[in-house]
VEXRO-366266 format. One line per 8 residues: number of its first residue (from 1); their letters; for each residue x, y, z of C-alpha. Coordinates in steps of 0.001 Angstrom, whole numbers, plus 500000, padded with zeros to 6 digits. Layout:
NUM	A	X:Y:Z  ...;
This chain:
1	MDDLLSEQ	468746:122091:641085  464965:121971:641463  463875:122819:645028  461025:120333:644796  463425:117483:644012  465625:118568:646870  462701:118435:649274  461586:115054:647936;
9	LLTEWKNF	465107:113633:648395  465278:114954:651937  461889:113419:652756  462976:110003:651482  466296:110287:653344  464410:110883:656576  462100:107962:655850  465135:105700:655392;
17	QNGHEVNE	466827:106912:658543  463587:106346:660506  463234:102838:659143  460333:103592:656817  460001:102511:653204  461343:104898:650586  459864:105899:647257  462135:104148:644754;
25	SIIRPNIL	460838:106370:641972  462660:109246:643685  465687:107468:645190  467826:105935:642460  468724:102216:642890  472471:102770:643228  471856:105402:645932  469538:103110:647844;
33	RSWIRCRQ	472056:100250:647664  474712:102564:649051  472455:103706:651901  471818:100073:652822  475573:099337:652872  476214:102403:655036  473554:101304:657555  475091:097800:657653;
41	MNVDPDMG	478471:099386:658428  476914:101530:661176  477928:104791:659521  476725:107790:661561  474547:109987:659276  475256:112983:661522  479013:112527:661183  480722:115918:661145;
49	NRRRLDND	484267:115097:660092  485727:112355:657919  488479:110081:659097  491985:111070:657931  495291:109294:657345  498107:110103:659725  500919:112226:658316  503368:109354:657741;
57	KLTETLQK	500811:107259:655879  499694:110285:653860  503300:111066:652859  503799:107457:651753  500564:107530:649725  501489:110831:648061  504876:109434:647031  503280:106289:645629;
65	NATILNIA	500890:108339:643474  503311:111161:642655  503404:110578:638880  499628:110380:638426  499104:113295:640809  501527:115512:638886  499646:114765:635669  496248:115387:637310;
73	RGIMEKLY	497241:118715:638909  497663:120524:635592  494278:119469:634242  492570:120135:637583  493887:123699:637594  492564:124324:634063  489191:122896:635081  489065:124938:638287;
81	TPIASSGS	490011:128356:636862  486579:129276:635380  484617:128071:638436  486919:129236:641205  484526:131913:642462  481501:129616:642660  482503:127936:645890  483295:124746:644000;
89	IISFADTN	485846:122156:645051  487859:119921:642698  489598:116943:644284  491654:113913:643305  491370:110639:645223  493302:107390:644936  491710:103958:644577  491426:103669:648362;
97	GVILHSLC	489229:106758:648466  491966:108943:650014  491851:112545:648820  495393:113494:647765  494855:116925:646283  492045:119497:646246  491421:122985:644893  488907:125246:646616;
105	DIHKKYPI	488215:128893:647377  487279:130069:650850  483855:131356:649951  481776:132805:652714  478438:132132:651094  478798:128342:651370  480422:126326:654148  483361:124231:652873;
113	PNIVSGSI	482913:120485:653393  485771:118433:654793  487551:117699:651519  491248:118089:652324  494359:115998:651657  494340:112843:653693  490582:112687:654302  488973:109357:653410;
121	ATESSSGS	485886:109425:651193  484902:105743:651337  481410:104666:652368  482646:103300:655677  484289:106631:656464  482040:109233:654809  478842:107501:653826  477301:107730:650374;
129	NAISLCLE	479095:110262:648130  480236:110480:644534  483783:109227:645250  482616:106196:647246  480022:105271:644621  482587:105712:641808  484890:103311:643650  482039:100827:643967;
137	EKRTVETR	480630:101072:640436  483769:102117:638507  481876:104639:636411  480969:108311:636511  478537:108999:639354  476530:112008:640601  475225:112466:644152  472704:115222:644774;
145	AAEHYCRS	471777:116970:648006  470079:114480:650376  471270:111519:648310  474390:111863:650453  474111:109557:653445  475658:112088:655815  473643:115218:656672  476735:117485:656378;
153	LHGWFCCA	476750:117018:652573  473051:117652:651931  473789:121160:650645  476148:119890:647951  476202:118267:644558  479126:115916:643709  480259:114308:640476  483129:111798:640326;
161	APIWNPRN	484682:110079:637293  487243:107250:637230  490766:107662:635814  492282:104682:633966  495807:103605:633030  496758:101945:629681  496117:098497:631186  492487:099474:631859;
169	EMVGILNV	493078:099626:635609  491426:102362:637667  494194:104480:639220  492289:107441:640639  489114:109497:640779  488447:113086:639743  485684:114698:641798  483886:118065:641526;
177	TLPWKMYH	481829:119316:644480  479414:122262:643984  476910:123985:646243  473708:122196:645269  472095:125423:644127  474959:125812:641541  474202:122467:639886  474404:122475:636097;
185	QHTMGLVE	473413:119680:633721  476727:119855:631848  478826:119269:634964  479010:115511:634407  480258:115956:630829  482909:118399:632009  484138:116044:634727  484163:113016:632400;
193	SSAHAISE	486135:114854:629700  488660:116076:632289  489070:112557:633721  489518:111234:630183  492194:113878:629545  494067:112751:632670  493800:109099:631558  495188:110016:628142;
201	QIRLHDLL	498062:111920:629725  498859:108874:631874  498791:106657:628784  501093:109075:626952  503422:109282:629938  503681:105481:630145  504249:105248:626402  507002:107852:626469;
209	KEQRTIFE	508588:106184:629482  508489:102817:627711  509947:104312:624535  512678:106068:626492  513562:102822:628242  513820:101054:624891  515734:104060:623526  518331:103668:626266;
217	MIDEGLIV	518452:099858:626257  519451:099619:622597  523184:099010:622388  523559:101558:619615  523825:105311:619502  520429:106751:618530  519902:110374:617482  516694:112075:616345;
225	LERDGRIR	517428:115125:614177  515123:117892:613021  515138:118824:609344  517643:121643:610008  520029:119388:611962  518964:120325:615486  519133:117392:617906  515668:116593:619194;
233	SLNHKAQL	516767:113667:621346  519573:111155:621723  520339:108269:624013  523212:107894:626439  525105:105607:624053  525153:108297:621365  526226:110847:623945  529214:108675:624884;
241	MLALSSRQ	530167:107878:621281  530119:111566:620306  531851:112604:623551  529073:115068:624461  528441:116633:627844  524879:117035:629091  524879:120701:628051  525942:119836:624506;
249	CWLNIEDI	523203:117264:623891  520807:119786:622366  523162:121482:619912  522907:121354:616134  524599:118292:614676  526743:120646:612583  528342:121901:615813  529394:118347:616726;
257	ILSKDILQ	530380:116526:613509  533094:118186:611443  533082:115714:608522  531371:117669:605719  530581:114643:603557  528898:112856:606471  526885:115962:607397  525790:116306:603795;
265	ALLADNAN	524644:112671:603747  522747:113035:607052  520939:116245:606088  520221:115415:602454  516591:115318:601382  515182:111803:601738  518454:110597:603302  518271:106836:603623;
273	FHDQEAQI	521177:104393:603916  522092:101463:606133  525289:100327:607846  527790:102445:605963  531170:102316:607649  532147:105874:608537  535020:107678:610158  533398:110656:611878;
281	LLKHGIVN	535636:113600:612693  534684:115315:615944  536175:118344:617670  538013:116137:620123  538757:112993:618144  537474:110433:615657  534794:107766:616034  534694:104761:613689;
289	CMLSVVCM	531212:103330:613368  528569:101824:611129  526255:104700:610231  522579:104402:609259  519929:107058:608683  516226:107030:607864  514427:110235:606860  510741:110601:607716;
297	SESGTRIV	509440:112015:604435  506598:114125:605842  508316:115818:608792  511894:115670:607552  512955:114144:610894  516014:111901:610648  516596:108798:612763  520351:108198:612944;
305	TLREVRRV	522020:105094:614398  525693:104702:615249  527046:101200:615765  530584:100620:616963  532553:098679:614350  534205:096653:617084  530854:095509:618474  529547:094629:615011;
313	KESATRIV	532571:092415:614414  532432:090868:617877  528771:090008:617417  529392:088523:613991  532393:086490:615099  530405:085099:618034  527710:083962:615623  530118:082175:613295;
321	GAKAVFNF	532285:080855:616128  535317:082725:614831  537919:081873:617435  541194:079974:617391  541562:077581:620340  544870:075831:619633  548403:077103:620041  551893:075667:619631;
329	RHIVGESQ	551797:073718:622903  549060:071572:621346  551389:070536:618505  552972:067183:619374  556150:065934:617724  559883:065714:618375  561287:064484:615079  563932:066735:613591;
337	TFQAIVKQ	562002:067379:610387  558816:068217:612223  560491:070491:614757  562051:072440:611895  558565:073133:610527  557317:074183:613980  560243:076564:614306  559445:078140:610936;
345	AKRAARSD	555764:078451:611907  556700:080305:615094  558801:082724:613060  555892:083176:610646  553626:084087:613565  555766:087152:614248  554995:088601:610824  551867:089508:608886;
353	STVLLLGE	552977:087727:605714  550713:085244:603945  551360:081615:604886  550753:078615:602608  550397:075319:604486  551113:072279:602319  550513:068706:603278  548290:065698:602989;
361	SGTGKELF	544836:065569:604519  544909:064951:608250  548421:066252:608910  547196:069119:611132  547246:072134:608830  544411:073907:610669  546161:073218:613971  549209:075057:612627;
369	AQAIHNSS	547005:077896:611308  545374:078424:614702  548718:078243:616492  550212:080865:614162  547216:083160:614746  547286:082743:618539  551008:083546:618636  550624:086661:616493;
377	LRATEAFI	549716:090243:617348  546223:089452:616019  545547:086825:618688  542744:088860:620293  540977:089393:616951  538793:087067:614881  539988:083807:613361  537684:082849:610481;
385	TVNCGALP	537893:079414:608860  536628:078901:605313  536617:075492:603660  536837:076490:600006  536081:072947:598903  532811:072795:600845  531279:076013:599464  528870:075713:596517;
393	RELVQSEL	530642:077242:593509  527866:079755:592908  528076:081030:596507  531844:081274:596939  532008:084970:595999  529138:086048:598242  530379:083969:601190  533923:085300:600984;
401	FGYDEGAF	533306:088896:599964  529679:089493:601031  526861:090985:599005  524769:094137:598877  521008:094540:598968  519324:092841:596013  522557:091362:594646  520755:088167:593655;
409	TGASRLGK	517464:086354:594163  517054:085366:597800  519649:087831:599046  518998:089471:602408  517289:092836:602087  520044:094463:604151  522959:092721:602489  525503:090602:604320;
417	PGKFELAD	529200:090979:605154  531527:088323:603806  534096:086299:605700  536863:088796:604906  534873:091652:606460  534191:089542:609546  537893:088747:609798  538929:092413:609525;
425	GGTIFLDE	541782:092971:611964  542274:089228:612420  543140:086132:610395  541280:084176:607749  542178:080525:607144  541385:079391:603602  541423:075617:603775  541521:073612:600519;
433	IGEMPLDA	542499:076744:598613  543212:074579:595573  539461:073995:595176  538598:077704:594863  536910:078606:591535  538915:080787:589119  536541:083781:589341  536877:083830:593126;
441	QVSLLRLL	540662:083529:592725  540623:086821:590809  538812:088598:593650  541137:087053:596214  544187:088206:594242  542831:091750:594127  542236:091665:597860  545761:090435:598584;
449	QNGEVTRV	547213:093133:596330  545123:096136:597428  543693:095183:600812  540205:095988:599489  537043:093923:599262  534037:094548:597013  530716:092978:597895  528771:091182:595195;
457	GSKYTKRV	526416:093699:593611  528212:096710:595085  529993:099566:593327  532089:100422:596348  535202:098908:597855  536040:098621:601517  539501:098398:603029  540164:095387:605228;
465	NVRVIAAT	543190:094401:607251  543304:090607:607162  546143:088129:607546  545648:085206:605132  546702:081638:605903  545906:079184:603110  546192:075414:603054  545934:072676:600455;
473	NRNLLEAI	546694:068999:599951  546916:069520:596190  550047:070120:594155  549414:073728:593146  552199:073697:590548  550399:070907:588722  547107:072841:589129  548761:075861:587489;
481	QNRSFRED	549865:073715:584547  546316:072371:584308  545002:075968:584344  542832:075287:587392  544846:077629:589613  546212:081088:588848  549978:081397:588868  549912:085011:590105;
489	LYFRLNVI	547716:084007:593042  550100:081162:593841  552982:083592:594120  550901:085857:596392  550041:082937:598680  553414:081224:598639  555202:083917:600670  555908:081623:603626;
497	PLHIPPLR	555402:077988:602545  555260:075386:605306  555201:071711:604343  553589:069638:607106  555093:066147:606793  552789:063098:606710  552814:060765:609673  554704:058055:607804;
505	ERINDIPL	557656:060452:607554  557773:061025:611304  557144:057542:612705  559261:058389:615764  556447:060751:616795  553779:058033:616769  554384:056964:620430  554171:060610:621534;
513	LVQHFLQR	550938:061134:619628  549450:057894:620946  550200:058889:624551  548811:062369:623881  545510:060940:622630  545357:058319:625398  545683:061047:628029  542753:062884:626487;
521	FRTTLNNS	540592:059745:626434  541563:058883:630024  539780:062102:630965  536788:061862:628640  536191:058158:629423  537068:058528:633116  539494:055591:632852  542831:056382:634469;
529	ELRITDRA	544087:052808:633801  544005:053234:630028  547353:052240:628445  548800:050419:625410  551134:047445:625169  554462:047530:623357  553194:044975:620828  550222:047150:619934;
537	MQMLEMCS	552437:050224:619747  554844:048456:617356  551910:047540:615148  550811:051178:615048  554351:052208:614113  554347:049745:611209  551220:051294:609660  551618:053734:606755;
545	WPGNIREL	548699:055943:608022  547344:057345:604757  544889:059442:606827  547786:060741:608923  547219:062103:612447  543447:062298:611985  543359:058577:611202  545623:057788:614154;
553	ENAIERMA	543420:059802:616529  540297:058039:615328  541979:054654:615723  543065:055415:619309  539556:056611:620181  538051:053417:618777  540526:051222:620669  539910:053198:623889;
561	FMVPESGI	536187:052423:623649  536851:048723:622939  539379:048269:625740  538649:045473:628280  538111:046181:631976  541861:046000:632595  542256:049171:630540  545075:047616:628486;
569	IDVDQVPA	545021:048099:624708  546671:045123:623026  546885:043847:619458  543383:042400:619779  541952:045897:620011  543853:047218:616982  541373:047566:614079  541816:044907:611397;
577	TISNTAQD	542406:047457:608642  545363:048856:610573  546856:045517:611594  546562:044201:608013  548211:047336:606656  551022:046996:609193  551607:043387:608153  551675:044329:604468;
585	VSKNISES	554205:047060:605135  556400:044696:607129  556449:042207:604212  557320:044816:601581  560224:046505:603364  563476:045222:604695  563366:043215:607881  565959:045625:609093;
593	RQGMLELI	564463:048707:610731  567349:050634:609247  566312:049552:605783  562743:050715:606411  563937:054093:607621  566137:054487:604541  563186:053741:602269  561045:056292:604064;
601	EKENIIKV	563866:058813:603956  564231:058356:600181  560499:058876:599630  560575:061937:601836  563476:063507:599918  561767:062862:596582  558498:064366:597784  560125:067504:599206;
609	LKENGGNI	562192:068046:596032  559109:067563:593894  556942:069992:595862  559670:072648:595895  560550:072425:592223  564022:070974:592865  565087:073930:595062  568038:072417:596972;
617	RLSAQLLG	568358:075205:599551  564668:075194:600521  564411:071372:600413  567430:070968:602685  565980:073519:605063  562655:071687:605223  564406:068325:605699  566566:069773:608488;
625	ISRSGLYV	569902:068863:606865  572697:070765:605121  572840:071227:601327  575933:069015:601108  574216:066374:603236  571220:066452:600852  573499:065932:597820  575137:062922:599572;
633	KMKRYGIS	571746:061306:600270  570525:061970:596719  573628:060238:595355  573124:057304:597748  569490:056789:596689  570057:057507:592967  567840:060597:592938  568248:062815:589849;
641	LNLYRV	567654:066521:590508  566713:067232:586867  563517:065244:587268  562132:067728:589796  563323:071131:588608  560530:073388:587315;
């Protein structure tokens, strides 16, 4: 540094301290502003020592800044090595001006200023200096010789540069202090570049920390592989799935996975596939997962993801609401015929055989399907409902069996599992099976025969373990004759047929059902007085109920909403359509209740014989009577068996 400038600075410093005007062409504006602030704060220019934090406060501050300080230390040491013998000092201060770390050499030629850990370099504590000005102006600052407010620093040159975090917040200051005679014009550039390097290291540290947090938060196993199969990194989920100890986490993947075909797929050039179900053989067991890999073409690095099959299915079933909520205690009915069907359904629940539910619309076929599932060994698995009649014909295949990437225009880029894949391990309920298109029937038949599903647009099959329950209100035998339903599929579905009787064939259950629905509406409507008169009940019993239990439930709900304040449902609340139907029925049947029951019984026998192709043994079983008893009733009602044999 020029001796003349040093003398000029000292002269102006003395002028300021003596209250005289200073030459502003020599004293820079930011220095003069700092001097004025120091005077206003009554800073002693002859101060010998700086204030320091006590040990407890210093320890707390060091811990708070530990991460940044660890990053800064390495760069400070590289910066200090070539200038160590010059009597220079390199220090790091926090945003409160507290020096947390310094590097210096005890050099006899120059006295060492008080720059030690814990000393405070703010203006109020140490007067004008590079650190205090950097805090004030948030930019790189130099202070030369007598520009320092305190006389003890007049023999020194200081340069301080701010350190920033990724959010553009100042988090520290890097300061270099030199004997003023060792000043060099490139010092500022050296300090700025070093401070920038620390800022970049902080940004990189935060980025890596953020990435690692995301890496660990993902509920999938993630592995990063080098081109040769060495594990670069993996998250804790992958470590658990592959049953690895901490010492094994950095092995080659070939030392962990024993499945040669999977290893070959992972390490192949340009390996790239998504969600392939894999059974990975390990040294100490097997892991079943959905495996994906992406190969970075330039570096050859592979990003591998492992997703537990169970979690994939659980997530999917939550999305589609795949859960059965009803069981056999929700099925109401005490008639002999109905109880026989319930008994058969309970036996069916103990097996994995396909069930075919037959019956008119509204008889409760889905209720039976859910009850069978919830009483089976699959009760904890998915229950998927598919209304075959509601699916657009062109989408039936893709909805049931899924599709692969690019299978058709508008298809998801990643493909999509079908309902059978989602139901794997559980039960699928195919309602209105009689409406399924013939091409989908072929795929369903193949699935029932082989237990395999092929996505639309895929060349590969996948094994699934699904229990099928189908339902229809159509006569499938007539559909077979009309060539709208495959006979071979019918035989596959008709393993355990259950005919759910219509409500008109179990009129004794109407009072039970009415009370069951009333109890529900007492709760939902908060009306504990809700009840029905005998006259209204008799009218309900006289109705033929073409909509079956669904129609009855809707009627009770409507009457419950229309009930007067007394809470009593009488004939006035019975909907006109129902009361008119009941009156028509009463006119067309015998006045004798016995005669009405006999008419219903005859119709029931005819219907059961017709739907079972004249099979006496099965029809008697479904009707809950003996074979001989069935023959007696057929003779009484003039029913010819030949009319119903297939």
